[in-house]
C-alpha positions as CSV (number, residue, x, y, z in Angstrom):
1,X,7.1,12.8,32.6
2,X,9.3,14.6,30.0
3,X,9.9,18.2,30.6
4,X,9.1,20.4,27.6
5,X,8.9,23.8,29.3
6,X,12.3,24.8,27.8
7,X,10.8,24.5,24.3
8,X,7.9,26.8,25.0
9,X,10.1,29.8,23.9
10,X,10.0,28.5,20.4
11,X,6.2,28.6,20.3
12,X,6.4,32.2,21.6
13,X,9.0,33.0,18.9
14,X,6.7,31.5,16.2
15,X,3.8,33.6,17.4
16,X,5.8,36.7,17.2
17,X,7.2,35.8,13.7
18,X,3.7,35.0,12.4
19,X,2.3,38.3,13.6
20,X,5.2,40.0,11.8
21,X,4.5,38.0,8.6
22,X,0.8,38.8,8.7
23,X,1.5,42.5,9.2
24,X,3.9,42.4,6.2
25,X,6.9,43.0,8.4
26,X,8.6,39.7,7.5
27,X,9.1,38.2,4.1
28,X,7.8,34.7,3.3
29,X,11.4,33.5,2.5
30,X,12.2,34.3,6.1
31,X,9.0,33.2,7.7
32,X,8.4,29.8,6.0
33,X,11.5,28.1,7.4
34,X,10.6,29.3,10.9
35,X,7.1,27.9,10.4
36,X,8.3,24.5,9.0
37,X,10.6,23.9,11.9
38,X,7.5,24.2,14.1
39,X,5.5,21.7,11.9
40,X,3.5,24.4,10.2
41,X,3.2,24.3,6.4
42,X,1.1,25.9,3.6
43,X,-1.4,23.5,2.1
44,X,-2.5,23.2,-1.5
45,X,-5.6,25.4,-1.2
46,X,-4.4,29.1,-1.1
47,X,-4.7,30.6,2.3
48,X,-4.8,27.3,4.2
49,X,-2.2,25.9,6.5
50,X,-1.4,22.7,8.4
51,X,-0.3,22.7,12.1
52,X,1.4,19.5,13.3
53,X,1.5,18.9,17.1
54,X,4.4,16.8,18.3
55,X,2.9,14.1,20.5
56,X,6.0,12.5,22.1
57,X,6.1,8.9,20.8
58,X,2.3,9.0,20.5
59,X,1.7,9.3,24.3
60,X,-1.1,11.7,25.1
61,X,-3.1,12.2,28.3
62,X,-6.9,12.3,28.3
63,X,-7.1,15.9,29.3
64,X,-4.7,16.8,26.5
65,X,-6.7,15.0,24.0
66,X,-9.9,16.7,25.2
67,X,-8.3,20.1,24.7
68,X,-6.9,19.1,21.3
69,X,-10.4,18.1,20.2
70,X,-11.7,21.4,21.3
71,X,-9.1,23.1,19.1
72,X,-10.1,20.9,16.2
73,X,-13.7,21.9,16.5
74,X,-12.8,25.6,16.6
75,X,-10.1,25.8,14.0
76,X,-9.9,22.8,11.7
77,X,-13.5,22.1,10.8
78,X,-14.2,19.5,13.5
79,X,-11.5,17.1,12.3
80,X,-8.0,16.0,13.2
81,X,-5.5,14.0,11.2
82,X,-3.5,11.2,13.0
83,X,-0.1,10.7,11.3
84,X,2.2,7.8,10.6
85,X,4.7,9.3,13.0
86,X,2.3,9.4,16.0
87,X,1.6,13.1,15.7
88,X,-1.6,15.1,15.3
89,X,-2.3,17.5,12.5
90,X,-4.8,20.4,12.1
91,X,-5.7,20.9,8.5
92,X,-7.2,23.8,6.5
93,X,-6.3,26.4,9.1
94,X,-6.0,30.1,8.5
95,X,-2.6,31.7,9.1
96,X,-4.2,33.8,11.9
97,X,-5.5,30.7,13.6
98,X,-2.1,29.0,13.6
99,X,-1.3,31.5,16.3
100,X,-4.2,30.4,18.5
101,X,-3.5,26.7,18.0
102,X,0.2,27.1,18.9
103,X,-0.6,29.1,22.0
104,X,-3.2,26.6,23.2
105,X,-1.0,23.6,22.5
106,X,1.7,25.3,24.7
107,X,-0.9,25.8,27.4
108,X,-1.6,22.1,27.3
109,X,2.1,21.1,27.4
110,X,2.2,20.0,23.8
111,X,5.0,21.2,21.7
112,X,5.6,22.0,18.0
113,X,9.3,22.4,18.0
114,X,10.9,19.8,15.7
115,X,7.6,18.7,14.2
116,X,8.8,19.7,10.7
117,X,11.8,21.2,8.9
118,X,15.4,20.0,9.3
119,X,14.7,18.5,12.7
120,X,14.9,15.4,14.8
121,X,11.4,14.2,14.2
122,X,9.1,12.4,16.6
123,X,10.7,9.2,17.8
124,X,8.7,6.2,16.8
125,X,7.8,3.7,19.6
126,X,5.5,0.8,18.6
127,X,2.0,1.4,19.9
128,X,1.7,-2.2,21.2
129,X,4.9,-1.9,23.2
130,X,4.0,-2.8,26.8
131,X,1.0,-5.0,25.9
132,X,2.3,-7.2,23.0
133,X,2.7,-10.8,23.8
134,X,5.5,-11.1,21.2
135,X,7.7,-8.3,22.5
136,X,11.2,-8.9,23.8
137,X,10.6,-6.2,26.3
138,X,8.7,-2.9,26.6
139,X,10.8,-0.2,24.7
140,X,8.5,2.7,25.8
141,X,10.7,4.1,28.5
142,X,13.8,3.8,26.4
143,X,12.2,5.7,23.5
144,X,11.0,8.4,26.0
145,X,14.6,8.5,27.4
146,X,16.1,9.3,24.0
147,X,13.2,11.8,23.3
148,X,14.0,13.6,26.5
149,X,17.6,13.8,25.5
150,X,17.2,15.0,21.9
151,X,14.7,17.7,22.9
152,X,17.5,19.3,24.9
153,X,20.0,19.4,22.0
154,X,20.7,22.8,20.4
155,X,20.8,21.1,17.0
156,X,17.3,19.8,17.4
157,X,16.2,21.8,14.3
158,X,19.4,22.8,12.6
159,X,20.4,19.6,10.8
160,X,21.1,19.2,7.1
161,X,17.7,17.6,6.7
162,X,15.1,15.8,8.8
163,X,16.4,13.0,11.0
164,X,14.3,10.0,12.1
165,X,14.8,7.6,15.1
166,X,12.8,4.5,15.7
167,X,12.5,1.7,18.3
168,X,11.0,-1.8,17.9
169,X,10.2,-4.4,20.5
170,X,9.9,-7.6,18.4
171,X,11.0,-9.4,15.3
172,X,8.1,-7.9,13.3
173,X,10.0,-4.6,13.6
174,X,6.7,-2.7,14.0
175,X,8.7,0.5,14.6
176,X,10.4,0.1,11.2
177,X,13.9,0.5,12.6
178,X,15.6,-0.5,9.3
179,X,13.9,2.4,7.5
180,X,15.2,5.0,9.9
181,X,18.3,7.2,10.0
182,X,19.1,5.2,13.2
183,X,16.9,2.5,14.7
184,X,17.1,0.4,17.8
185,X,15.6,-3.2,17.9
186,X,15.1,-4.7,21.3
187,X,17.2,-7.8,22.1
188,X,18.5,-9.5,25.2
189,X,22.0,-10.9,25.6
190,X,23.2,-12.9,28.6
191,X,20.2,-11.6,30.5
192,X,21.0,-7.9,29.8
193,X,18.4,-5.8,27.9
194,X,19.8,-4.0,24.9
195,X,19.4,-3.2,21.3
196,X,20.6,-4.1,17.8
197,X,21.5,-0.8,16.0
198,X,20.5,-0.1,12.4
199,X,21.4,3.0,10.4
200,X,21.3,4.7,7.1
201,X,17.9,3.5,6.0
202,X,15.0,5.5,4.6
203,X,12.2,5.6,2.0
204,X,11.4,8.2,-0.7
205,X,13.9,9.2,-3.3
206,X,16.5,6.4,-3.7
207,X,15.2,4.3,-0.8
208,X,17.4,2.0,1.1
209,X,17.2,-0.5,4.0
210,X,19.4,0.4,6.9
211,X,22.5,-1.7,7.7
212,X,23.3,-3.4,11.0
213,X,25.9,-1.2,12.7
214,X,26.1,-3.1,16.0
215,X,24.6,-6.5,16.9
216,X,24.1,-5.6,20.5
217,X,24.5,-2.5,22.7
218,X,23.4,-2.4,26.4
219,X,20.6,0.1,27.0
220,X,22.9,2.5,28.8
221,X,24.6,3.2,25.5
222,X,21.5,4.5,23.7
223,X,22.3,8.1,24.1
224,X,25.9,7.7,23.0
225,X,24.9,5.9,19.8
226,X,22.1,8.4,19.0
227,X,24.4,11.4,19.5
228,X,27.1,9.8,17.5
229,X,24.9,9.4,14.5
230,X,23.6,13.0,14.9
231,X,27.2,14.3,15.0
232,X,28.0,12.2,12.0
233,X,25.0,13.6,10.1
234,X,25.9,17.2,11.1
235,X,29.4,16.8,9.6
236,X,28.7,14.7,6.5
237,X,25.1,15.6,5.6
238,X,24.7,17.6,2.3
239,X,23.5,21.1,3.2
240,X,23.6,22.3,-0.4
241,X,21.3,19.7,-2.1
242,X,18.2,18.9,0.0
243,X,17.3,16.1,-2.4
244,X,20.5,14.2,-1.4
245,X,20.7,15.4,2.2
246,X,19.3,12.5,4.2
247,X,21.6,10.1,6.1
248,X,21.1,7.3,3.6
249,X,22.8,9.4,0.9
250,X,25.9,9.8,3.2
251,X,25.9,6.0,3.3
252,X,25.6,5.7,-0.5
253,X,28.4,8.2,-1.0
254,X,30.8,6.5,1.5
255,X,29.8,2.9,1.0
256,X,28.6,0.6,3.8
257,X,32.0,-0.3,5.2
258,X,33.3,3.3,5.4
259,X,29.9,4.5,6.7
260,X,30.1,2.0,9.6
261,X,33.7,2.8,10.3
262,X,33.1,6.6,10.5
263,X,29.9,6.1,12.6
264,X,31.8,4.1,15.2
265,X,34.5,6.8,15.4
266,X,31.8,9.3,16.3
267,X,30.3,7.0,18.8
268,X,33.8,6.6,20.4
269,X,34.2,10.3,20.4
270,X,30.9,10.9,22.1
271,X,31.5,8.1,24.5
272,X,34.6,9.8,25.8
273,X,32.7,13.0,26.4
274,X,29.5,11.6,27.9
275,X,29.1,9.0,30.7
276,X,26.8,6.1,30.2
277,X,23.2,6.7,31.2
278,X,21.9,5.4,34.6
279,X,19.1,3.3,33.0
280,X,17.6,2.1,36.3
281,X,17.1,5.7,37.4
282,X,15.6,6.6,34.0
283,X,13.2,3.6,34.3
284,X,12.2,4.7,37.8
285,X,11.4,8.2,36.5
286,X,9.3,6.9,33.7
287,X,7.5,4.1,35.7
288,X,4.1,5.7,35.2
289,X,4.5,5.7,31.4
290,X,5.3,2.0,31.2
291,X,2.2,0.1,30.2
292,X,2.0,-2.7,32.6
293,X,-0.5,-5.6,33.2
294,X,-3.5,-4.0,31.4
295,X,-6.5,-6.2,31.1
296,X,-7.4,-5.2,27.6
297,X,-7.1,-2.6,24.9
298,X,-8.8,-1.4,21.7
299,X,-7.4,0.2,18.5
300,X,-9.4,3.0,16.9
301,X,-8.7,3.1,13.1
302,X,-10.4,6.1,11.5
303,X,-10.2,6.0,7.7
304,X,-7.0,7.6,6.5
305,X,-6.3,8.9,10.0
306,X,-9.0,11.5,9.8
307,X,-10.9,11.4,13.1
308,X,-13.9,13.5,13.8
309,X,-13.7,15.6,17.0
310,X,-17.2,14.4,17.9
311,X,-15.8,10.8,18.0
312,X,-13.0,11.9,20.3
313,X,-15.6,13.6,22.5
314,X,-17.6,10.4,22.7
315,X,-14.6,8.5,23.9
316,X,-13.7,11.1,26.5
317,X,-17.2,11.5,27.7
318,X,-17.5,7.8,28.2
319,X,-14.1,7.7,30.1
320,X,-15.3,10.5,32.4
321,X,-18.8,9.1,32.9
322,X,-17.2,5.8,34.1
323,X,-14.7,7.6,36.2
324,X,-11.7,5.7,34.8
325,X,-9.5,8.5,33.6
326,X,-6.8,7.5,36.0
327,X,-6.5,3.9,34.5
328,X,-6.7,4.8,30.8
329,X,-3.6,5.4,28.7
330,X,-3.8,6.6,25.1
331,X,-1.2,6.2,22.4
332,X,-1.3,7.3,18.8
333,X,-0.2,4.6,16.4
334,X,2.0,4.7,13.3
335,X,-1.0,3.3,11.4
336,X,-2.9,6.6,11.7
337,X,-5.0,5.4,14.6
338,X,-5.2,5.4,18.4
339,X,-4.8,2.7,21.0
340,X,-6.8,2.8,24.3
341,X,-5.2,0.8,27.1
342,X,-6.4,-0.2,30.5
343,X,-9.9,-1.6,29.7
344,X,-11.8,-4.3,31.3
345,X,-13.7,-6.7,29.0
346,X,-17.1,-5.0,29.5
347,X,-15.5,-1.5,29.0
348,X,-13.9,-2.6,25.8
349,X,-17.3,-3.9,24.5
350,X,-18.9,-0.6,25.4
351,X,-16.4,1.4,23.4
352,X,-16.7,-1.1,20.5
353,X,-20.4,-0.3,20.4
354,X,-20.0,3.5,20.7
355,X,-17.2,3.8,18.2
356,X,-17.8,0.8,15.9
357,X,-17.7,3.0,12.8
358,X,-14.0,3.8,13.4
359,X,-12.8,0.3,14.3
360,X,-11.6,-1.7,11.3
361,X,-12.6,-5.4,11.0
362,X,-9.9,-6.3,8.5
363,X,-6.4,-5.3,7.4
364,X,-7.5,-3.9,4.1
365,X,-9.9,-1.5,5.8
366,X,-6.8,-0.1,7.4
367,X,-5.2,0.7,4.0
368,X,-2.9,3.7,4.6
369,X,-2.6,6.8,2.5
370,X,-0.9,10.1,2.7
371,X,-3.0,13.3,2.3
372,X,-1.8,13.5,-1.4
373,X,-2.8,16.2,-3.8
374,X,-5.9,17.1,-1.9
375,X,-3.9,18.9,0.8
376,X,-0.2,18.5,0.1
377,X,1.6,21.2,-2.1
378,X,4.0,18.6,-3.5
379,X,1.6,15.7,-3.8
380,X,1.2,14.7,-7.5
381,X,-1.9,12.5,-7.2
382,X,-5.0,12.1,-5.1
383,X,-3.9,9.2,-3.0
384,X,-7.0,9.5,-0.8
385,X,-9.3,9.0,-3.8
386,X,-7.5,5.8,-4.7
387,X,-7.8,4.6,-1.1
388,X,-11.6,5.3,-1.1
389,X,-11.9,3.3,-4.3
390,X,-10.0,0.4,-2.8
391,X,-12.1,0.4,0.4
392,X,-15.3,0.5,-1.7
393,X,-14.1,-2.4,-3.9
394,X,-13.1,-4.4,-0.8
395,X,-16.5,-3.9,0.8
396,X,-18.0,-6.1,-2.0
397,X,-16.2,-9.1,-0.5
398,X,-17.8,-11.0,2.4
399,X,-16.2,-10.2,5.7
400,X,-14.6,-13.7,6.0
401,X,-12.8,-13.2,2.7
402,X,-12.1,-9.5,3.4
403,X,-10.2,-10.5,6.5
404,X,-7.7,-12.4,4.4
405,X,-6.9,-9.4,2.2
406,X,-3.8,-7.2,2.9
407,X,-3.4,-3.7,4.1
408,X,-2.3,-1.5,1.1
409,X,0.0,1.5,1.3
410,X,-0.5,4.5,-0.9
411,X,1.7,7.6,-1.5
412,X,0.7,10.6,-3.6
413,X,4.3,10.9,-4.9
414,X,7.6,9.1,-4.6
415,X,8.3,10.7,-1.2
416,X,6.7,7.7,0.4
417,X,4.7,9.4,3.1
418,X,2.2,6.6,2.7
419,X,4.9,3.9,3.1
420,X,4.2,2.4,-0.3
421,X,7.5,0.6,-0.5
422,X,7.0,-1.6,2.6
423,X,3.7,-3.5,2.0
424,X,2.7,-6.6,0.1
425,X,1.1,-4.1,-2.4
426,X,1.9,-0.4,-2.6
427,X,1.0,2.5,-5.0
428,X,3.0,5.6,-5.7
429,X,1.5,8.5,-7.6
430,X,2.9,10.0,-10.7
431,X,1.6,12.0,-13.7
432,X,2.3,10.8,-17.2
433,X,1.3,12.0,-20.7
434,X,-1.1,9.6,-22.4
435,X,-3.2,9.6,-25.6
436,X,-5.9,11.2,-23.4
437,X,-3.6,14.0,-22.1
438,X,-1.8,14.3,-18.7
439,X,-3.3,11.7,-16.3
440,X,-2.8,10.7,-12.7
441,X,-1.4,7.2,-12.5
442,X,0.3,5.0,-9.9
443,X,3.4,2.9,-10.0
444,X,2.6,-0.5,-8.5
445,X,5.0,-2.0,-5.9
446,X,4.9,-5.7,-4.9
447,X,6.4,-7.7,-2.1
448,X,7.7,-5.0,0.3
449,X,8.3,-6.3,3.8
450,X,9.1,-5.1,7.3
451,X,10.8,-7.7,9.6
452,X,13.8,-7.6,11.8
453,X,16.9,-8.2,9.6
454,X,14.7,-9.3,6.7
455,X,13.1,-6.1,5.5
456,X,12.6,-5.7,1.8
457,X,11.7,-2.7,-0.4
458,X,8.8,-3.5,-2.8
459,X,9.6,-4.0,-6.5
460,X,8.1,-1.7,-9.1
461,X,6.0,-3.8,-11.4
462,X,4.5,-1.2,-13.7
463,X,2.2,1.9,-14.0
464,X,-1.6,1.9,-13.9
465,X,-4.4,4.4,-14.0
466,X,-6.7,4.6,-10.9
467,X,-9.4,2.4,-12.6
468,X,-6.7,-0.1,-13.6
469,X,-5.4,-0.2,-10.1
470,X,-8.8,-1.4,-9.0
471,X,-9.1,-3.9,-11.8
472,X,-5.6,-5.3,-10.9
473,X,-6.5,-5.6,-7.2
474,X,-9.8,-7.3,-8.0
475,X,-8.0,-9.8,-10.2
476,X,-5.2,-10.6,-7.8
477,X,-7.5,-10.8,-4.8
478,X,-9.8,-13.3,-6.6
479,X,-6.8,-15.4,-7.6
480,X,-5.5,-15.4,-4.0
481,X,-8.9,-16.3,-2.5
482,X,-9.2,-19.2,-4.8
483,X,-5.8,-20.4,-3.7
484,X,-6.8,-19.8,-0.1
485,X,-9.7,-22.2,-0.5
486,X,-7.2,-25.0,-1.2
487,X,-4.6,-23.9,1.4
488,X,-6.0,-21.9,4.4
489,X,-2.5,-21.6,5.8
490,X,-1.2,-19.4,3.0
491,X,-1.2,-15.7,3.6
492,X,-1.5,-13.1,0.8
493,X,2.1,-12.1,1.2
494,X,3.3,-15.7,0.9
495,X,1.1,-16.2,-2.1
496,X,2.6,-13.3,-4.1
497,X,6.2,-14.3,-3.0
498,X,6.0,-17.7,-4.5
499,X,6.4,-16.4,-8.1
500,X,5.6,-12.8,-8.8
501,X,6.7,-12.8,-12.4
502,X,3.1,-13.7,-13.4
503,X,2.0,-10.6,-11.7
504,X,4.4,-8.5,-13.8
505,X,3.1,-10.1,-17.0
506,X,-0.5,-9.5,-16.0
507,X,0.3,-5.8,-15.1
508,X,1.9,-5.3,-18.5
509,X,-1.2,-6.6,-20.1
510,X,-3.4,-4.3,-18.0
511,X,-1.2,-1.2,-18.5
512,X,-0.8,-1.5,-22.3
513,X,-3.9,0.8,-22.7
514,X,-1.8,3.6,-21.2
515,X,0.3,4.9,-24.1
516,X,3.3,6.8,-22.7
517,X,4.3,9.9,-24.6
518,X,6.9,11.1,-22.1
519,X,6.4,12.2,-18.5
520,X,4.3,15.3,-17.9
């Protein structure tokens, strides 16, 4: 179990600062950065705040989830939001109630430090690691090892900008290591477990796929490589322009070859200061967190990651009623869901019956969206509304056909919190001036991909209104399903990869009704 007690002082400091802010004894310019470093932000509606709890690599105990649900019922209107970084958010909270939430999270050994701001964010570990049949090996304990290390660093929340670390266990790169500031992909060489190292990747403004920095490092070098990249970022990150401050901009500025050269100099420097980690000792310490030989599992997929506390309570009450709390493991997913491990077949069937309304039957039902303009202060468009329209449209297809349709990724702006650049189809919100005035529209991205060494950023094909997005999807889905009748081995992604120029031409035809008159 990772020790977090040394971070409780930051929750105490936040409570004190918040009390001073409420009393008018601290200016907002001083308070807001303190709050953001704790994952606490103002939301779009005046007087409402978001609190983000840092759930370490998504691992949460049953008793912790029980208490988080209780907080959600009391302070965030009976609902929690599960994020794409395996965290939990409380939305529409009053500033006074942020104090109560932070205190109660601390009481339940859940931290806020580094959940926002210029911090090392939650380290991604694939939710299927430990149960996937395709994994090279379970990366869970290695991700927890690095988490344990970075939580002890003094620069945890004093970096030029946020810093993201990711692990993946198979060729599907489900942890998206090539889109991280530094990513570790599991591999085995000569019988030794280790990792391929990627770096300098990221989405949002001027996105880029990370480059391979080292084909193989043994697992005992993980800390050295992580700290090397952090030190590199501290020295070279742009502290004056936050829009150019992420690690990928350092890479763009230096060029790939020089970026790699300097990175390895830092790794060498750190390696001389720090001994290699005793991995076997680490694995022994984290043995209880490794997900071994579980009979079955089930993934809960609440729409848009918004899960009702009453559904959490149903799950926990069922676990307690069956007396199996000791065998159950819970992990939040990067798909805004939750995985329940350790189920026997009959137990899985019982949960499926109790919570069937939050278990998706197809990929398209798991379409992912950020909170968008409904909650986010910088969101341009209502990405959640577009998602709702897509789900409604998809529901018109029979289940057999619906199961062939892709998961879609939606962001309310170009910051890519909805991962719109990595899917077969993605949408990114923008506002443009049309003959009808300023309207919410979405750029359409096609043929993004996540795969070890083969990742690809989606190509911008054009701009559509919300209704046109639905028209476009309906059209392309129908064309694909016709092709699928002829060749049941062709996936949607393969279909659009064959020749996507016809997609561009069709989009131009659809979007011509939008007459651009300059950006709003």
